[in-house]
N, C-alpha and C positions, 0 to 999 in steps of 0.2 A: 259508419263510414259516410253516411249521407250528410253529416254535419260539416264536412270539410269545405264544401262549396260555399255555404253561407259564412263560415268562418273566414274563408279566403276573401270574401267581400269586405269584411270589417277589420282584417288583420292590421293593415297599416294605420288605420284610425285608432286602434287600441293603443298603439305606442304613444300617440299624442294625448290620448285621454289619461292613460296611466301617468305620463309625465306631468300633466296638469294637476292631477290629484296628489301624487306622491312626491313629486320633486319641485313643487311650487313654481311651475312654469305657467306662463299665460297661454290660454287656449283661445284662438281667434278664428278658427276654421269652421264656424257654425253652418255656413252655407254648404261647404263640402260635407260636413257631418250629416246634414239633411239629405244630400244626394246619396251618400253611403247608406243611410237608413232606407231610402227608397229601393236601392239595389238589394239590400238585405231582405226587404219584404218580398220582392220579386223572386229572389233565389229560394227563400223558404217556401213560398207558394208553389213554385215549379217543382222543387224536390218532393214536396208532399203530394202533389197531383200525380207525378210520375210513379211514386211509390204506391199510391192507391190504385192507379191503373194496372200496374203489374200484379198487385195483390188481388184485384177483382178478376183479372185474366186467369189467375191460378185458383179461382173460385173460393177464395178466402174472404169472407164477408165481415170479419172482425177487424175493421179498419180504424175504429174510433181512437183508441189510445195509441195505436201504432203510428198514426199520422202526427200525433202530438209529440211522441218521443223521438221520432225520426227528425222532424223539423226542429225540435228543441235540442237535438244532439250536438248542435254547434256550441252549446254552452259548455260542454265537456272540453272542447278545444280552447275555449276562452279561459277556462280554469287552468288548463295546462300552460297556456301562455302566461297567465298571471304567476304561476309557480316559476316559470322560466324567467320572467321579469324580476321576480323577487330575488332569485339567486344570482342573476347576472348583472342587473342594473342598479339595484338598491344596495345600500351598505348597512342594513339593519342586522344587528347581532343580538340585541336584547330580546327577552321573552315577550314582554308586554307589547312593544311595538309590532313584533311579529304576529302576536295574537290579534291585535287590532287590524293589521293588514289582511290576514286571512279571514277574519270575521267579516270585515266589510266586503272583501272580495267574494266571499261565499254568498253574501246577501245580493251583491250585484250579479253574480252568475245565476243565482236562483231567479232573480227578476228577468234576466236575459232569457233563461230557459222558459219561463212562463210566457214571455212576449213572443219568442220565435215559435214555441209550441202552439200558442193560440193562433198565430198567423197561419201556420201550416194546417191546423185543424179546420179553420173556417174556409181556407182555400179548397181543401179537399171536400168539405161539406157542400160548398157551392158547386164544385165540379160534379159530385155525385148527384146533386139535385138537377143539374142541367142535363146530364146524360140520361137519367131515368125519366125526366120530364119529356124527353124527345122520343121515348119508346111509344110506339102506337100499337095498341092491342085491338085488333079488329075481330 
């Protein structure tokens, strides 16, 4: 469920990106895309830090992969949007173009999962380092 917030940050931009890739439309909003990317990075970092904080409060110290998966969970919603886009916006009925669409979309979603998961992991890692570096043992 934590992936909804980062997905919400990029939801509108996905429509323009998919239209540019699959419907041969011109994409000209690169400045706005960069702004959305910055918002995505901030959302992934915040979601990951909050999840790690709650996990450490519950005395569960196995946070490494959980931060990666939670932050990268927005890729699932991106894939669901890609399926929605395929059935509602595109008029592809043949097998090979459908296979190409889902193959490239799967590669894009996997790269998005790696990107957002890595952002979340490093944000949580820096957060953990900062809070435990501040602990004074006398």
